[in-house]
C-alpha positions in Angstrom: 47.2 -4.5 19.1 43.7 -3.8 20.5 41.3 -1.4 18.7 41.5 1.2 21.4 45.3 1.1 21.4 45.3 1.4 17.6 43.1 4.4 17.7 45.4 6.1 20.2 48.3 5.1 18.0 46.9 6.8 14.9 45.5 9.8 16.6 48.8 10.4 18.6 50.8 10.1 15.4 48.7 12.5 13.6 48.8 14.9 16.4 52.6 14.7 16.6 52.8 15.5 12.8 50.5 18.5 13.3 52.5 19.7 16.3 55.8 19.3 14.4 54.6 21.4 11.5 53.2 24.3 13.6 56.2 24.3 15.8 58.4 24.7 12.8 56.2 27.7 11.8 56.5 29.1 15.4 60.3 28.9 15.4 60.6 30.3 12.0 58.6 33.3 13.2 60.6 33.5 16.4 64.1 33.2 14.8 63.9 34.6 11.3 61.0 36.9 11.0 60.6 37.8 7.3 63.3 35.6 5.9 62.3 32.8 3.5 62.0 29.3 4.6 65.2 27.5 4.7 65.7 23.7 5.2 69.1 24.0 7.0 68.5 26.5 9.8 68.2 26.8 13.5 64.5 26.5 13.5 64.6 23.3 11.5 67.1 21.7 13.9 65.1 22.7 17.0 61.8 21.4 15.5 63.4 18.2 14.3 65.0 17.5 17.7 61.6 18.2 19.6 59.6 16.2 17.2 61.9 13.2 17.1 62.0 13.1 21.0 58.2 13.3 21.1 57.9 10.7 18.3 60.4 8.2 19.9 58.9 8.5 23.3 55.3 8.3 22.3 55.8 5.3 20.0 58.0 3.5 22.5 55.4 3.8 25.2 52.7 2.3 22.9 54.8 -0.3 21.1 57.2 -1.6 23.8 55.0 -4.8 24.3 54.0 -5.5 20.7 55.4 -8.7 19.0 55.6 -7.1 15.5 56.6 -3.6 16.5 58.9 -2.9 13.6 55.8 -2.9 11.3 54.1 -0.3 13.5 57.2 1.9 13.7 57.1 2.2 9.9 53.4 2.8 9.9 53.7 5.6 12.5 56.4 7.3 10.5 54.3 7.1 7.4 51.3 8.5 9.4 53.3 11.5 10.6 54.8 12.2 7.2 51.3 11.9 5.5 49.8 14.3 8.2 52.6 17.0 7.5 52.0 16.6 3.7 48.3 16.9 4.1 48.6 20.1 6.1 51.1 21.6 3.7 48.9 20.7 0.7 45.7 22.1 2.4 47.5 25.3 3.2 49.1 25.6 -0.2 46.2 24.9 -2.4 43.4 26.6 -0.3 
């Protein structure tokens, strides 16, 4: 993978993680104003579907011609999970 493509890979996956977190907050505000956060709810399902489609599409476009693409799929999943954990940690402890 070239350096420019790797930069797009990491930045894009970080952006997908950020978007998935804030879309969850948006759908939580839209569907259950004032209720506590729940893991099994409509907003979680909608966010999970949207984020998964964006994740699969973006990484497929970047990794379809890579020889060791399985490694990069795991790296992209880790980057997204790390970005979500970092956002939650920053919001929680600030």
